[in-house]
C-alpha positions, 0 to 999 in steps of 0.5 A, a space after each residue: 683865902 688862907 681862912 678858907 683853906 684852914 676850914 677845909 682842912 679841918 673839915 676834911 680831917 673831921 669827915 675822915 674820922 667820922 668815916 673811920 668810926 663807921 668801918 668795922 674794925 678787924 685785923 685787916 681794916 685796923 692798920 688801914 683806918 690808922 693810916 687814913 686818920 694819920 693822912 687825913 689829919 696831917 694836912 691840918 698839922 702841915 697848914 698850921 706849921 706854914 703859918 
């Protein structure tokens, strides 16, 4: 079960980054993209700390 959670967290972070790469960057979207990437990839960091 732990392995499945790790894989899902990594995939979610990767998918979020791929999604952000297709968004047009401007003064409005830049902070939103940055926040989305930080939020989506923080699950990977939290999960690694729990080990």
